[in-house]
VOGU-3710 file (C-alpha; in Angstrom, 3 decimals, decimal comma):
1> mscaaiqwhr> 3,777/-36,592/-64,080  4,841/-39,791/-63,740  5,581/-42,335/-61,130  8,553/-45,131/-61,727  8,281/-45,723/-65,302  4,226/-45,298/-65,528  3,141/-41,662/-66,818  0,004/-40,876/-65,626  -2,821/-36,779/-65,411  -4,641/-35,413/-63,427
11> ftpkvlkpga> -7,810/-33,777/-64,518  -9,410/-31,370/-61,829  -12,565/-29,824/-62,996  -12,900/-25,583/-61,399  -15,759/-27,523/-59,636  -14,530/-29,951/-57,046  -17,195/-31,623/-54,362  -16,075/-31,667/-51,011  -14,980/-35,191/-50,111  -15,178/-37,035/-53,381
21> aplllihgfg> -12,865/-39,596/-54,080  -10,850/-39,186/-57,219  -12,139/-41,672/-59,696  -8,844/-43,984/-61,640  -9,485/-44,589/-65,338  -7,739/-47,778/-66,028  -7,763/-48,641/-69,627  -7,214/-51,885/-71,600  -5,238/-53,254/-73,844  -2,821/-52,216/-75,580
31> cgaadwgawp> -4,233/-48,538/-74,520  -2,778/-45,047/-73,187  -3,791/-41,799/-71,741  -4,686/-40,067/-74,870  -7,592/-42,810/-76,532  -9,617/-41,578/-73,335  -10,073/-38,356/-75,449  -12,848/-36,051/-73,138  -13,860/-38,525/-70,694  -11,314/-37,427/-67,971
41> kvlgarakre> -12,700/-34,053/-68,560  -16,071/-34,537/-68,819  -16,721/-36,775/-65,653  -14,730/-35,002/-63,914  -16,315/-31,998/-64,952  -19,795/-33,128/-64,746  -18,965/-35,279/-60,779  -17,153/-32,759/-58,924  -14,261/-34,888/-58,833  -10,626/-34,929/-59,687
51> vlyfdnrgvg> -9,544/-38,231/-62,225  -5,894/-39,712/-62,797  -5,885/-41,573/-65,392  -2,838/-42,950/-67,842  -0,627/-44,855/-70,080  -0,593/-48,228/-69,623  3,507/-49,649/-69,193  4,685/-49,734/-72,199  1,907/-47,707/-74,196  2,781/-43,937/-74,985
61> assgmqgpyt> 4,864/-42,456/-72,491  5,240/-44,997/-70,300  8,234/-47,649/-70,251  7,946/-50,974/-70,376  9,492/-54,208/-70,652  9,442/-56,924/-72,940  6,175/-58,160/-72,002  3,417/-59,603/-72,019  2,606/-58,032/-68,459  0,495/-59,725/-65,466
71> vpqmvadaha> -2,407/-58,054/-64,203  -0,617/-57,733/-60,472  2,265/-55,763/-62,279  -0,994/-53,366/-64,242  -2,708/-54,094/-60,490  1,046/-52,646/-59,425  0,686/-50,066/-62,004  -2,584/-47,997/-61,309  -1,453/-47,867/-57,226  1,986/-46,367/-57,914
81> vveaagasrv> -0,975/-43,624/-59,807  -3,147/-43,047/-56,462  -0,192/-43,206/-54,253  2,215/-40,655/-56,601  -1,621/-38,872/-56,458  -1,730/-38,986/-53,172  -5,293/-40,245/-52,800  -6,122/-42,193/-49,978  -9,120/-44,144/-51,963  -10,111/-43,968/-55,404
91> svmgislggm> -13,438/-44,848/-57,420  -11,213/-47,506/-59,791  -13,382/-47,407/-63,546  -11,831/-50,221/-65,900  -12,571/-50,608/-69,928  -12,024/-54,028/-71,109  -8,416/-55,846/-69,543  -8,243/-52,771/-66,829  -11,801/-54,086/-66,056  -9,653/-57,216/-64,927
101> vaqsfalshp> -7,785/-54,520/-63,481  -9,970/-52,275/-61,714  -11,538/-56,254/-59,829  -7,942/-56,752/-58,731  -7,435/-53,359/-58,219  -10,058/-53,443/-55,311  -9,596/-57,124/-54,409  -5,871/-56,471/-53,502  -6,234/-53,234/-52,353  -9,776/-52,496/-50,808
111> qstaalilgc> -8,775/-49,618/-48,408  -7,738/-48,304/-51,343  -11,568/-48,773/-53,190  -14,034/-46,238/-52,573  -15,850/-47,677/-55,272  -15,325/-50,082/-58,566  -17,050/-49,548/-62,178  -16,406/-51,999/-64,996  -17,130/-51,455/-68,643  -16,860/-53,381/-71,423
121> tthggrnaip> -14,687/-56,145/-69,953  -14,946/-58,377/-72,740  -14,141/-57,345/-76,627  -17,447/-58,531/-77,715  -15,411/-61,165/-80,646  -16,638/-61,870/-83,854  -20,065/-60,439/-83,201  -18,600/-56,686/-81,696  -20,385/-53,542/-83,225  -18,993/-50,474/-84,117
131> ppesflslcq> -19,857/-47,337/-82,669  -22,176/-45,474/-85,555  -20,015/-42,454/-86,788  -22,156/-40,320/-84,884  -20,911/-41,094/-81,651  -17,131/-41,629/-82,813  -18,187/-36,845/-83,619  -19,609/-36,970/-80,587  -16,305/-38,172/-78,948  -13,684/-35,992/-81,071
141> awaseaepna> -15,734/-33,582/-80,371  -15,124/-32,783/-76,841  -11,693/-34,567/-76,839  -10,827/-30,832/-78,172  -12,280/-29,326/-75,190  -10,881/-27,811/-72,756  -12,859/-28,708/-70,544  -16,736/-29,945/-71,287  -19,694/-27,970/-69,767  -21,109/-30,393/-67,645
151> adarvdefmr> -24,689/-28,771/-68,969  -23,969/-29,966/-72,599  -26,511/-31,861/-74,385  -24,172/-33,899/-75,620  -23,302/-35,284/-72,225  -26,524/-36,685/-72,232  -26,565/-37,351/-76,159  -23,802/-39,191/-75,299  -25,725/-41,199/-72,584  -28,682/-42,752/-74,421
161> cmlpasmldk> -25,990/-43,952/-76,578  -24,729/-45,687/-73,675  -28,356/-47,265/-72,034  -30,761/-49,389/-73,510  -33,894/-47,400/-74,881  -36,030/-50,486/-72,852  -34,211/-49,224/-70,069  -34,485/-45,885/-70,163  -38,352/-45,366/-70,692  -38,480/-47,081/-66,837
171> aagerlfaqv> -38,133/-45,467/-63,695  -35,094/-47,459/-62,787  -33,411/-46,306/-66,039  -34,259/-42,610/-65,533  -32,866/-43,006/-62,359  -29,653/-44,057/-63,696  -29,445/-41,797/-65,915  -29,807/-38,728/-63,538  -26,882/-40,448/-61,609  -24,404/-41,069/-64,304
//
């Protein structure tokens, strides 16, 4: 689907939680919809909600003028996707540069923001540690599935990679793991 010059996608799982706000995914610098891999399917199936995601301007099937682009321009693109999808409120998840866009989206459109989720809003520079090959293989396996099984043990394996082991050993970590 497209709105103006932004190419966007909607994943709708087989089972939807009544009243759940769609999840809007905003990717980082130079990334598009395909870079989410299986995440839209995994998150949508697990949370029983629609997931909206898109190619950032100038990436993939989205057009774009010569950059650089501003965060406000990218916020406008994200909001155009929400409007094109017919959603009144969304939970917004941004990673890297998308985290900056997500924060600005929430500030600019509080009436459209049900929740804000931020991840790796900095790349880590020289101290960044690449993910292990087993993690990349797990993500690739998901990307090839039409709709990942929400009860799949790989989802739990992924979450164990994302949360610190010291946190998982505590009651709060167990609650967070169960919520996610």
